[in-house]
C-alpha positions in Angstrom: 17.2 -9.4 22.1 17.9 -5.9 23.4 14.2 -5.0 22.8 13.0 -8.0 24.7 15.4 -7.2 27.6 14.0 -3.7 27.6 10.5 -5.0 28.1 9.2 -3.7 24.8 6.5 -5.7 23.0 7.7 -7.8 20.1 5.7 -9.4 17.4 5.4 -13.1 17.6 6.0 -13.2 13.8 9.3 -12.5 12.1 9.7 -11.3 8.5 12.5 -12.9 6.6 14.5 -11.2 3.8 12.7 -12.4 0.6 13.2 -11.3 -3.0 9.5 -11.0 -3.5 9.3 -8.0 -1.2 11.7 -6.1 -3.5 10.1 -7.4 -6.7 6.6 -6.4 -5.6 7.7 -3.0 -4.4 9.5 -2.3 -7.6 6.1 -2.9 -9.4 4.1 -0.8 -6.9 2.5 -3.8 -5.2 2.7 -5.6 -1.9 3.9 -9.2 -1.7 0.3 -10.3 -1.2 -0.8 -8.5 -4.3 2.2 -9.8 -6.4 1.7 -13.5 -5.3 -1.1 -14.0 -2.8 0.0 -17.6 -2.2 3.7 -16.8 -1.4 5.4 -17.4 1.9 5.9 -13.7 2.1 2.2 -13.1 1.8 1.6 -15.6 4.6 4.2 -13.9 6.7 2.6 -10.5 6.3 -0.9 -12.0 7.0 0.4 -13.6 10.2 2.0 -10.3 11.3 -1.2 -8.5 10.7 -3.2 -11.1 12.7 -0.7 -10.6 15.6 -1.1 -6.8 15.4 -4.9 -7.1 15.3 -4.8 -9.3 18.4 -2.5 -6.9 20.3 -4.6 -3.9 19.3 -7.9 -5.6 20.3 -9.1 -5.8 16.8 -9.0 -9.6 16.6 -12.1 -11.1 15.0 -12.6 -8.3 12.6 -11.0 -10.1 9.7 -13.2 -12.2 7.5 -11.3 -15.3 8.4 -8.0 -16.1 10.2 -6.4 -16.8 6.9 -7.7 -13.7 5.2 -4.9 -11.9 3.3 -3.8 -8.5 4.6 -4.3 -6.9 1.2 -6.8 -7.8 -1.4 -5.3 -8.7 -4.8 -5.8 -6.2 -7.5 -8.7 -6.7 -9.9 -6.4 -6.9 -12.8 -3.4 -9.3 -12.7 0.0 -7.8 -12.3 2.4 -8.4 -15.1 6.1 -7.7 -15.1 6.8 -4.9 -17.7 8.1 -6.0 -21.0 11.4 -4.7 -22.1 11.5 -3.1 -25.5 14.4 -4.0 -27.8 15.9 -1.4 -30.0 
């Protein structure tokens, strides 16, 4: 609220605290790479669309629902723990 009061621009999209952000980062990926169909991936895509619009880049995405990051060509798999 203080930022809004100060007249600073705020994104129209808020990011929530989600476990997938930590999980993806721990595996060197983004939420969109880890699970492209997750709520977190949609949040990031919406934030990116808001930034594109604000920066005058709107319309440069392939589609309004295009993911921010392209999924990796190989699937991400959680590492297997070795048992002694």
